[in-house]
DOKOL-715967 format. One line per 10 residues: number of its first residue (from 1); for each residue x, y, z of C-alpha. Coordinates in nm, 2 decimals, decimal comma. Example, Ala and Ser with C-alpha at 12.3 -4.5 7.8 and 13.67 -1.06 7.14 Angstrom:
1 = 1,23/-0,45/0,78; 1,37/-0,11/0,71;
//
This chain:
1 = -19,98/16,98/-21,13; -19,82/16,64/-21,10; -19,64/16,71/-20,81; -19,92/16,89/-20,66; -20,14/16,60/-20,70; -19,83/16,37/-20,51; -19,83/16,63/-20,24; -20,22/16,60/-20,21; -20,20/16,24/-20,19; -19,90/16,26/-19,93;
11 = -20,10/16,53/-19,70; -20,41/16,28/-19,72; -20,23/15,91/-19,70; -19,89/15,93/-19,63; -19,82/16,15/-19,34; -20,12/15,99/-19,16; -19,97/15,67/-19,20; -19,58/15,79/-19,11; -19,73/15,89/-18,81; -19,86/15,55/-18,75;
21 = -19,55/15,39/-18,81; -19,33/15,65/-18,65; -19,56/15,56/-18,32; -19,56/15,16/-18,38; -19,13/15,22/-18,37; -19,13/15,43/-18,07; -19,32/15,16/-17,86; -19,15/14,90/-17,99; -18,78/15,06/-17,91; -18,94/15,17/-17,60;
31 = -19,04/14,80/-17,50; -18,73/14,66/-17,62; -18,55/14,92/-17,39; -18,70/14,85/-17,11; -18,72/14,48/-17,16; -18,31/14,49/-17,21; -18,33/14,70/-16,87; -18,49/14,42/-16,72; -18,30/14,14/-16,83; -17,98/14,32/-16,68;
41 = -18,15/14,43/-16,37; -18,23/14,04/-16,30; -17,89/13,97/-16,32; -17,71/14,24/-16,23; -17,59/14,06/-15,91; -17,44/13,75/-16,09; -17,29/13,91/-16,39; -17,44/13,64/-16,60; -17,59/13,85/-16,86; -17,39/14,05/-17,07;
51 = -17,53/14,38/-17,27; -17,51/14,18/-17,64; -17,67/13,89/-17,48; -17,97/14,09/-17,31; -18,01/14,30/-17,62; -18,08/13,95/-17,82; -18,28/13,84/-17,60; -18,52/14,11/-17,57; -18,55/14,14/-17,97; -18,66/13,71/-17,91;
61 = -18,93/13,82/-17,65; -19,07/14,14/-17,82; -19,10/13,88/-18,18; -19,23/13,60/-17,99; -19,50/13,84/-17,80; -19,59/14,00/-18,10; -19,63/13,67/-18,30; -19,88/13,55/-18,02; -20,02/13,87/-17,96; -19,92/13,95/-17,60;
71 = -19,84/14,20/-17,41; -19,47/14,18/-17,43; -19,33/14,36/-17,07; -19,63/14,15/-16,94; -19,43/13,83/-17,09; -19,09/13,97/-17,01; -19,24/14,02/-16,59; -19,35/13,61/-16,65; -19,00/13,51/-16,79; -18,80/13,73/-16,47;
81 = -19,08/13,58/-16,23; -18,97/13,20/-16,32; -18,65/13,21/-16,40; -18,44/13,57/-16,39; -18,41/13,53/-16,76; -18,17/13,21/-16,70; -18,25/12,93/-16,90; -18,04/12,69/-16,72; -18,31/12,73/-16,39; -18,48/12,44/-16,27;
91 = -18,71/12,40/-15,99; -18,78/12,14/-15,76; -19,07/12,01/-15,95; -18,83/11,99/-16,22; -19,00/12,26/-16,44; -18,71/12,41/-16,69; -18,61/12,68/-16,92; -18,69/13,07/-16,93; -19,04/12,99/-16,88; -19,02/12,71/-16,63;
101 = -19,21/12,44/-16,84; -19,30/12,09/-16,65; -19,42/11,77/-16,79; -19,78/11,87/-16,78; -19,73/12,21/-16,92; -19,54/12,07/-17,23; -19,84/11,84/-17,26; -20,05/12,11/-17,25; -19,87/12,32/-17,55; -19,84/12,00/-17,76;
111 = -20,19/11,91/-17,72; -20,29/12,27/-17,83; -20,06/12,26/-18,12; -20,11/11,91/-18,23; -20,26/11,87/-18,58; -20,50/11,55/-18,48; -20,54/11,68/-18,12; -20,91/11,73/-18,07; -20,80/12,04/-17,79; -20,60/12,19/-18,06;
121 = -20,62/12,56/-18,13; -20,59/12,65/-18,50; -20,52/12,99/-18,41; -20,20/12,91/-18,24; -20,07/12,66/-18,51; -20,17/12,95/-18,79; -19,95/13,20/-18,58; -19,69/12,98/-18,49; -19,68/12,86/-18,89; -19,63/13,20/-18,96;
131 = -19,37/13,29/-18,70; -19,16/12,98/-18,66; -19,30/12,74/-18,90; -18,98/12,53/-18,88; -19,11/12,44/-18,51; -19,41/12,37/-18,63; -19,30/12,10/-18,85; -19,15/11,95/-18,53; -19,44/11,94/-18,34; -19,61/11,55/-18,36;
141 = -19,92/11,49/-18,52; -20,02/11,28/-18,23; -19,91/11,30/-17,87; -20,02/10,96/-17,73; -19,68/10,81/-17,83; -19,49/11,16/-17,72; -19,12/11,13/-17,51; -19,18/11,44/-17,27; -18,87/11,37/-17,12; -18,70/11,47/-17,48;
151 = -18,90/11,79/-17,50; -18,79/11,89/-17,15; -18,44/11,83/-17,31; -18,52/12,00/-17,60; -18,66/12,32/-17,40; -18,38/12,33/-17,13; -18,14/12,35/-17,42; -18,34/12,62/-17,64; -18,44/12,98/-17,51; -18,63/13,04/-17,79;
161 = -18,84/12,70/-17,77; -18,90/12,79/-17,40; -18,98/13,12/-17,49; -19,23/12,98/-17,79; -19,38/12,73/-17,55; -19,41/12,94/-17,27; -19,60/13,22/-17,48; -19,83/12,94/-17,64; -19,94/12,78/-17,23; -20,00/13,14/-17,13;
171 = -20,20/13,22/-17,48; -20,42/12,90/-17,45; -20,50/13,04/-17,13; -20,58/13,40/-17,19; -20,96/13,39/-17,30; -21,06/13,68/-17,03; -20,85/13,86/-16,76; -20,54/13,82/-16,74; -20,49/13,73/-16,37; -20,68/13,41/-16,42;
181 = -20,47/13,33/-16,72; -20,18/13,37/-16,47; -20,28/13,19/-16,21; -20,36/12,90/-16,50; -19,98/12,93/-16,59; -19,86/12,85/-16,26; -20,09/12,59/-16,13; -20,03/12,54/-15,78; -20,33/12,61/-15,57; -20,08/12,69/-15,34;
191 = -19,91/12,95/-15,47; -20,11/13,06/-15,77; -20,23/13,36/-15,67; -19,93/13,50/-15,53; -19,78/13,47/-15,88; -20,04/13,66/-16,08; -19,94/13,90/-15,82; -19,60/13,90/-15,89; -19,58/13,90/-16,25; -19,85/14,18/-16,23;
201 = -19,64/14,39/-16,02; -19,35/14,35/-16,16; -19,49/14,43/-16,51; -19,61/14,78/-16,39; -19,27/14,86/-16,23; -19,09/14,77/-16,55; -19,36/14,97/-16,74; -19,29/15,31/-16,49; -18,88/15,23/-16,61; -18,90/15,08/-16,24;
211 = -18,96/15,40/-16,05; -19,34/15,33/-15,97; -19,37/15,06/-15,69; -19,73/14,94/-15,79; -20,02/14,90/-15,55; -20,21/14,54/-15,64; -20,57/14,51/-15,53; -20,49/14,13/-15,44; -20,22/14,20/-15,19; -19,88/14,29/-15,22;
221 = -19,59/14,13/-15,44; -19,26/13,97/-15,22; -19,16/13,92/-15,49; -19,09/14,26/-15,61; -19,00/14,37/-15,26; -18,68/14,16/-15,26; -18,55/14,30/-15,61; -18,61/14,65/-15,50; -18,27/14,69/-15,39; -18,16/14,65/-15,76;
//
């Protein structure tokens, strides 16, 4: 009788939970595979990223995306578009790291995370505290006297910190349509629409396992066209 009850409980509760968990792990493993492939594809002509490095980076992207509730493939596309997954990347405007943070971008992130800031976002602080408590402890309570050049060096030297700051910056803009958040992330009025098109096109392409070339309503992605031969 005892085993019959256990069997019944498993059918009612255990089997559905098992199916949900199985589906969750399938999607997570598939996302990680796609992200690892993206990291390798972005650097295939330079040999900068080995298999182990790509695997480690894909895990970081997955974890940080989950922490801040961001689509991991979309975030992957953003990082690819910004830096080709090269931590040493530095733009003409001085943006650094995997997510190409400028001084104003770093200022925005710290303003959202600083405990005494009037513009702080408690949700972002809570998410950071849950996933990266040590990082939260390094965030200054006030940003008036912050040495931003020092923070820039930290981000330039740490892939994890660059990804965390990039995720926080994007999430702070993501109150509605993803396209608008991407345009705000770039900020440059001359190229922000193109940047959003590029990231969206790249995201769709990665999700299709690099097979389907997407049609973007706002126009074709020149960036995607430039890497189609990879």
